[in-house]
MDAnalysis code that builds the backbone (N, CA, C; Angstrom):
import MDAnalysis as mda
import numpy as np

u = mda.Universe.empty(288, n_residues=96, atom_resindex=np.repeat(np.arange(96), 3), trajectory=True)
u.add_TopologyAttr("name", ["N", "CA", "C"] * 96)
u.add_TopologyAttr("resid", np.arange(1, 97))
u.add_TopologyAttr("resname", ["MET", "ILE", "VAL", "VAL", "CYS", "GLU", "ALA", "GLY", "ILE", "SER", "THR", "SER", "LEU", "LEU", "VAL", "LYS", "LYS", "LEU", "ASN", "GLU", "LEU", "ALA", "GLN", "GLU", "ASN", "GLU", "GLU", "THR", "PHE", "ASN", "ILE", "HIS", "SER", "LYS", "SER", "THR", "GLU", "GLU", "GLY", "LEU", "ASP", "TYR", "VAL", "LYS", "LYS", "GLU", "PRO", "VAL", "ASP", "ALA", "VAL", "LEU", "LEU", "VAL", "PRO", "GLN", "ILE", "HIS", "HIS", "LYS", "GLU", "LYS", "GLU", "TYR", "LYS", "GLU", "VAL", "THR", "ASN", "GLY", "LYS", "VAL", "LEU", "LYS", "VAL", "SER", "VAL", "ASN", "ASP", "TYR", "ASN", "ASN", "MET", "ASN", "ALA", "TYR", "SER", "ILE", "PHE", "GLU", "GLN", "LEU", "ASN", "GLU", "ALA", "ILE"])
u.atoms.positions = np.array([
    [5.717, -12.051, 0.265],
    [5.510, -11.557, -0.992],
    [3.842, -12.180, -0.918],
    [3.555, -11.415, -2.370],
    [2.090, -11.904, -2.583],
    [2.104, -12.363, -4.142],
    [0.583, -12.829, -4.491],
    [0.240, -12.562, -5.770],
    [-1.208, -12.077, -5.897],
    [-0.871, -11.289, -6.520],
    [-2.311, -10.663, -6.648],
    [-2.931, -10.427, -7.979],
    [-4.598, -11.248, -8.529],
    [-5.117, -11.227, -9.527],
    [-6.245, -10.402, -9.255],
    [-6.779, -10.776, -9.758],
    [-8.980, -9.474, -10.118],
    [-9.255, -11.123, -8.506],
    [-9.448, -11.816, -8.331],
    [-10.047, -12.780, -7.520],
    [-9.203, -13.132, -6.667],
    [-7.886, -13.362, -7.001],
    [-7.608, -14.253, -5.808],
    [-6.854, -15.930, -6.116],
    [-8.459, -16.613, -7.052],
    [-8.448, -17.567, -7.212],
    [-7.401, -17.977, -8.096],
    [-7.559, -17.919, -8.928],
    [-7.066, -18.039, -10.450],
    [-5.289, -18.538, -10.245],
    [-4.908, -18.015, -9.290],
    [-2.783, -17.700, -8.506],
    [-3.089, -18.666, -7.660],
    [-3.390, -19.859, -7.440],
    [-3.366, -20.533, -6.411],
    [-2.271, -21.504, -6.722],
    [-2.375, -22.061, -8.086],
    [-1.443, -22.993, -8.851],
    [-0.085, -22.439, -9.387],
    [0.268, -21.229, -9.361],
    [0.975, -20.517, -9.323],
    [1.965, -20.035, -7.798],
    [1.583, -19.712, -6.755],
    [1.624, -19.532, -5.498],
    [2.359, -21.760, -5.227],
    [1.191, -22.119, -5.864],
    [1.728, -23.750, -4.778],
    [3.164, -23.600, -5.544],
    [2.989, -23.238, -7.076],
    [4.336, -23.696, -7.575],
    [5.902, -23.013, -7.136],
    [5.639, -21.573, -7.139],
    [6.926, -20.767, -6.107],
    [7.005, -21.202, -4.709],
    [6.237, -21.371, -4.403],
    [6.426, -21.750, -2.734],
    [7.112, -23.162, -2.606],
    [6.744, -24.206, -3.660],
    [7.300, -25.459, -3.957],
    [9.098, -25.178, -4.525],
    [9.327, -24.257, -5.046],
    [10.102, -23.646, -5.877],
    [11.435, -23.028, -4.301],
    [10.153, -22.583, -4.343],
    [11.495, -21.823, -2.700],
    [11.811, -22.544, -1.583],
    [11.159, -23.557, -1.748],
    [11.479, -25.281, -0.673],
    [12.825, -25.739, -1.648],
    [12.857, -26.257, -2.879],
    [13.347, -26.644, -3.288],
    [15.053, -26.289, -3.555],
    [14.630, -24.577, -3.497],
    [16.177, -23.705, -3.842],
    [16.894, -23.394, -2.054],
    [15.796, -23.317, -1.610],
    [16.551, -23.364, 0.416],
    [15.864, -22.106, 0.519],
    [15.040, -21.351, 0.112],
    [15.396, -19.726, 0.215],
    [13.536, -19.853, 1.578],
    [14.330, -18.742, 1.688],
    [12.487, -18.416, 3.570],
    [11.809, -17.777, 2.476],
    [11.654, -17.760, 2.096],
    [10.253, -16.415, 1.895],
    [8.624, -17.410, 1.462],
    [7.901, -17.519, 2.010],
    [6.851, -17.649, 1.422],
    [6.002, -17.116, 1.013],
    [4.467, -17.216, -0.579],
    [4.157, -16.471, -0.909],
    [2.923, -16.602, -0.559],
    [1.775, -16.140, -0.896],
    [0.200, -15.987, -0.551],
    [-0.341, -15.519, -2.158],
    [-1.622, -16.044, -2.119],
    [-2.201, -14.805, -3.166],
    [-3.620, -14.683, -2.575],
    [-3.616, -13.592, -4.013],
    [-4.550, -12.397, -2.793],
    [-5.445, -11.536, -3.958],
    [-6.539, -11.669, -3.791],
    [-7.720, -10.433, -4.715],
    [-6.951, -8.768, -4.453],
    [-7.368, -8.625, -5.724],
    [-6.568, -7.096, -5.966],
    [-6.838, -6.086, -4.607],
    [-7.881, -5.894, -3.923],
    [-8.134, -5.455, -2.674],
    [-8.090, -6.461, -1.791],
    [-7.703, -7.398, -1.292],
    [-7.394, -7.843, -0.369],
    [-5.840, -7.058, -0.638],
    [-5.048, -7.644, -1.549],
    [-3.671, -7.463, -1.395],
    [-3.404, -5.894, -1.445],
    [-3.643, -4.933, -1.667],
    [-3.919, -3.860, -0.789],
    [-3.662, -3.462, 0.128],
    [-5.025, -3.994, 1.032],
    [-5.215, -3.819, 2.306],
    [-4.211, -4.773, 2.769],
    [-3.945, -5.987, 1.909],
    [-2.905, -6.351, 2.906],
    [-1.442, -5.644, 3.206],
    [-0.770, -5.063, 2.115],
    [0.369, -4.247, 2.065],
    [0.692, -3.033, 2.994],
    [-0.525, -3.097, 3.456],
    [-0.751, -1.620, 3.682],
    [-0.306, -1.865, 5.281],
    [-0.926, -2.939, 5.612],
    [-0.478, -3.335, 6.846],
    [0.830, -4.479, 7.000],
    [0.975, -5.305, 5.986],
    [2.687, -5.833, 6.407],
    [3.681, -5.953, 5.081],
    [4.042, -5.714, 6.044],
    [5.969, -5.524, 5.615],
    [5.664, -6.792, 3.999],
    [5.769, -6.288, 2.603],
    [6.028, -7.239, 2.108],
    [8.148, -7.410, 0.973],
    [7.892, -8.202, 0.942],
    [9.251, -7.952, -0.186],
    [8.736, -7.822, -1.992],
    [8.015, -8.296, -2.142],
    [7.237, -8.550, -3.603],
    [6.068, -8.067, -3.514],
    [5.236, -8.138, -4.339],
    [3.854, -8.156, -4.816],
    [3.975, -8.239, -6.510],
    [3.747, -9.624, -6.949],
    [3.929, -9.582, -7.967],
    [2.210, -9.457, -8.916],
    [2.020, -8.761, -9.779],
    [0.987, -8.472, -10.352],
    [0.593, -9.399, -11.613],
    [-0.557, -10.403, -11.611],
    [-0.571, -10.628, -12.944],
    [-1.175, -10.151, -13.945],
    [-1.389, -10.041, -15.235],
    [-1.497, -9.030, -16.340],
    [-2.693, -8.920, -16.487],
    [-4.083, -9.333, -15.696],
    [-5.066, -9.047, -16.080],
    [-5.829, -7.605, -15.002],
    [-3.839, -7.378, -14.359],
    [-4.331, -6.363, -13.077],
    [-2.465, -5.652, -13.036],
    [-1.850, -5.532, -14.176],
    [-1.380, -4.686, -13.910],
    [-1.360, -3.057, -14.043],
    [-2.764, -2.570, -14.812],
    [-2.575, -1.585, -14.493],
    [-3.342, -0.982, -12.727],
    [-3.048, -1.557, -11.933],
    [-2.958, -1.254, -10.201],
    [-1.661, -0.713, -9.690],
    [-0.418, -1.109, -10.787],
    [1.139, -0.712, -10.628],
    [0.371, 0.318, -9.124],
    [0.505, 1.431, -9.765],
    [0.447, 2.454, -9.528],
    [0.340, 2.459, -7.496],
    [-1.308, 2.356, -7.878],
    [-1.961, 2.163, -6.517],
    [-0.419, 1.449, -5.644],
    [-0.175, -0.270, -5.916],
    [0.490, -0.748, -5.088],
    [1.708, 0.153, -4.478],
    [2.310, 0.304, -5.453],
    [3.491, 1.013, -5.055],
    [3.489, 1.869, -3.838],
    [2.445, 2.914, -4.325],
    [1.963, 3.988, -3.176],
    [2.105, 3.064, -1.668],
    [1.148, 1.855, -2.198],
    [1.311, 1.505, -0.513],
    [2.707, 0.638, 0.102],
    [3.658, 0.112, -0.507],
    [4.683, -0.967, -0.181],
    [5.606, -0.329, -0.414],
    [6.419, -0.702, 0.094],
    [7.995, -0.377, 0.271],
    [8.403, -1.475, -0.617],
    [7.998, -2.217, -0.397],
    [7.971, -3.391, -1.323],
    [8.431, -3.161, -2.879],
    [9.150, -4.604, -3.551],
    [9.299, -4.567, -5.313],
    [7.986, -4.752, -5.805],
    [6.945, -4.070, -6.522],
    [6.017, -4.531, -7.491],
    [6.389, -4.597, -8.561],
    [6.319, -6.011, -9.279],
    [6.484, -6.586, -10.567],
    [5.430, -7.228, -11.372],
    [5.745, -7.195, -12.469],
    [4.619, -7.524, -13.201],
    [4.461, -8.914, -14.055],
    [3.857, -10.128, -13.534],
    [3.843, -11.083, -14.787],
    [3.896, -10.377, -15.867],
    [4.797, -11.475, -16.909],
    [4.534, -11.189, -18.068],
    [2.926, -12.580, -18.411],
    [2.262, -11.836, -19.479],
    [1.167, -12.874, -19.976],
    [2.291, -13.745, -20.228],
    [2.594, -13.473, -21.070],
    [3.225, -15.060, -21.730],
    [3.327, -15.837, -20.503],
    [4.317, -15.808, -19.285],
    [4.461, -16.406, -18.229],
    [3.581, -16.681, -17.826],
    [2.350, -15.974, -16.991],
    [1.312, -16.280, -16.926],
    [0.051, -16.985, -17.056],
    [0.451, -17.097, -18.230],
    [-0.369, -17.825, -19.461],
    [0.179, -19.768, -19.595],
    [1.199, -19.459, -19.478],
    [1.812, -20.510, -19.032],
    [1.957, -21.149, -18.433],
    [1.662, -19.844, -17.013],
    [1.707, -20.977, -15.315],
    [3.613, -21.269, -15.749],
    [4.776, -20.859, -15.805],
    [6.028, -20.768, -15.985],
    [6.524, -19.934, -15.067],
    [6.555, -20.892, -13.810],
    [6.866, -20.492, -12.937],
    [8.316, -20.553, -12.533],
    [8.998, -21.108, -13.255],
    [10.508, -21.025, -13.054],
    [11.012, -19.765, -13.735],
    [10.211, -19.115, -14.557],
    [10.686, -18.046, -14.836],
    [10.015, -16.997, -13.884],
    [8.903, -16.958, -13.481],
    [8.384, -16.290, -12.631],
    [9.461, -15.713, -11.478],
    [9.909, -17.060, -10.612],
    [10.699, -17.358, -9.695],
    [12.182, -16.493, -9.796],
    [12.436, -16.590, -10.754],
    [13.425, -15.853, -11.045],
    [12.806, -14.534, -11.112],
    [12.328, -13.675, -11.798],
    [12.355, -12.562, -12.020],
    [12.018, -12.186, -10.453],
    [11.625, -13.228, -9.709],
    [11.597, -12.841, -8.195],
    [12.576, -12.269, -7.299],
    [13.543, -13.588, -7.382],
    [15.013, -13.649, -7.114],
    [15.783, -12.617, -7.477],
    [15.155, -12.471, -8.783],
    [16.345, -11.399, -9.253],
    [16.173, -9.626, -8.743],
    [14.692, -9.223, -8.062],
    [13.671, -8.230, -7.487],
    [13.809, -8.267, -6.238],
    [14.648, -8.881, -5.095],
    [14.654, -8.992, -4.443],
    [16.431, -9.107, -3.246],
])
């Protein structure tokens, strides 16, 4: 799974929290952060269960859906601004 933002930098804290929640819940998935372009290249080559798009790049949803069989999810503005990893983790679990 990947979390995609404009530059791939601002999501590092979110990804860290999501991976910690995965470990606490004994989930086997691993989440990575990618920039918009890195993310598109990545999902073209690697199978992913889910792509989480942060609010700044919600407009890229169609592009991601065209190149991956994984779920493409949009992180809400509220969850992202508050770094609500619990809510985002729930959304992720419901999708996969």
